[in-house]
C-alpha positions, 0 to 999 in steps of 0.5 A: 484151067485144070489142076493138071494144066496149072501143075504142068505150067508151074513145073515148066516155069521151074517151080519145085514139084512139091511147091507146085503140088501145094499151090495146085492144092491151095487153088483147088481149096479156094474154089470152094470159098463162098463169094459175095453173091453166095453170101448175099443169096444165103442172107436173102434165103435166111431172111425169107425163112425167118419170115415164114417161121415168124408167120408159123409161130404166130399162127400156132400161138393164135391157135393155142389161144383159140383152143384155150378159150374154147376149152374154157367156154366148155367147162 
């Protein structure tokens, strides 16, 4: 239902125009609220990102240690 249709339905039902306008605005705001599925998808995405970050950190640390060992052997 569009906002205009909801507004017209409320007016037809005898609701005050200001209250109808506030109700339509409230409904429009609730359409932007995350659902349980949205939150579950975000949690999955964050878990995948965390896994990739840990892999990169491990690889970088391993590279730094390897570089340090190579420099120590050269000196």
